[in-house]
N, C-alpha and C positions, 0 to 999 in steps of 0.2 A: 590531536589530529584524527579526523574520521578515517575509518577503515573502508577501503573501496570494495566492500562486499556488502550487499544489502538485500532486503526482502521487500516485496510488494505484495500486499494482501487485498484482494478484491472481496469486499464485504457485500453480501447479498441476502435477500429474503426469498422465501419459497415462491413468490410470484415473479421472480427474476429481476426485481428492482435492485439497483446497485447503489451503494453509498458513495458519493463523491464529496470531498472536502476541499475548500478553497484555501490556498496558502496565504499566510499572513504577510509574507515578504514579497509576494508577487500577486497583485490584484488580478483576478480573472484566470488564475492558474488553478484549475481543478484537477484533482487526482484521487487515487485510492490511497490507502495507508502505505507509507514507505518508511524505511529507516535502515541505517547501517548497523552492522554488528557492533557490539560494545567491546568485544575481545575477539581475537583471531580464532579462538577455539569455541566461541559461543555456538550452541546448537541453533540451526536455522529456524526450527519450529518455535524454540524458546524466544528467539529474536522477534519472530512474527507475533507471538503472544504478547510480548512486552510492548512492541510498537502499537499494536491494536489498543492496548489499555492506555498507553500514554497519549495517543492521539484522539481516541473516541470514548474512553471510559468503559469500553466493553471488556468484561472479565472473561476471557476465553476459557479459563479453568472452571467456570460455572456452567458452561455449555456442554452438550454431549461430546464425548471424545472424538467422534467422527466429524464434528462441525468444522474443525480446521483441517483443510486438505492441502497437502503438499502437491502441487501440480507437476512436480518433477520436470520443470522447465526453467532454464535460466538464459539470460541474454547478457551481452557485454555492450556497453554504450559509452560514448564520450561524455564526460562530465561537463556541464555548461561552464564556460570560462569564468563567469562571474561567481561560481560556487567552488572553484578549485582551491581557493585560499583555505578551505576547511580541511584539506588533505595535505599530506606530506609534499614537499617540493617535487615536481616532476610527475606526480600522479595525475593522469588525464582520463583514465578509463575506470569503469565500475562494473562489477558483475552483480546482477540482480536476479534473485531467486523468487519464483512466483508461487503464491499461496492463494487459497480461497477460503472464505469463512461464511458459512450459512448461519444467520441469526434469526431468532423469532421476530415476527412482525412488530411486536410491541417494544422492541429493544430501544431504550433511551440512548441518546448520543450526548456526550459531554466533551466538547472540544478543548484542546490545550490552546488557550488564547494566544500564546506566543508563537504557535505554529500554524494555526488555522482559524479562520474568522467566520466561516459559514459551512453548512452541509446541505446536501440534497439527496433524496432518494429518486432515482430516475430509472425508466425502463432500460434494460441493458444496452440496447442499440443506441439510444440517446446518450447514455453515459459514456459509451465508447467514443462517440463523436466529440463529446465535450472535454475529454481529457486533453491537457496541454501536451502530454507526452504520447507520441504515436504508439510506443511500445505498451503503455498503460492501456490504451484502447484495444490493442491487439490481445493483451492478457484477458480483458473482459470478454472479447469475442471468442477467444479460444476456450474459455471456461464454458460458455453456453453452446458452443458447437459440439462439445463432448457430451452434453446432457440431452 
C-alpha cells in the first residue's frame, strides 16, 4: 500500500523552462515529478532524488548540491477516488512536500514507460497552466515568484 506522504519536484532550466511529463495511465494528464515515500521514515530529499531518477533518469547526485531545493512548503489534498485503491482502506488524503530541481540545459530525459509516455519543456507560465493538478501549477508559480 502506498504511504499518503509524497513529494512533488518541479524540474527547470536556467531559462525558467519547466519539465512536464504525461502520465501513462491518464492521457493528457501532465505533471511534474511526483511520488510517495517508500517508508514512513524516508528522508523527503532522498525520496525526491529517487523519484526524479525513476521518472526522468536524472541523477540528482551528479548535480551541484544546491540544485535540489526544498521549498519548505507542503499541501494536503484529497486523493482522486480512482487512485485510492493504492492506499490502505479509508485513506483519502495525502500530504505533498514541494521541491525544485535546476538542471543543465542539455540534460537528457529518460522516461519510465510504465509511468509516463511523453515530456515537454515549457515556459513556466505555460507549464503551470498545462498541469492537470491545480496545486502542481501553483508550485511552479510559487517557485518563480520567489526568484
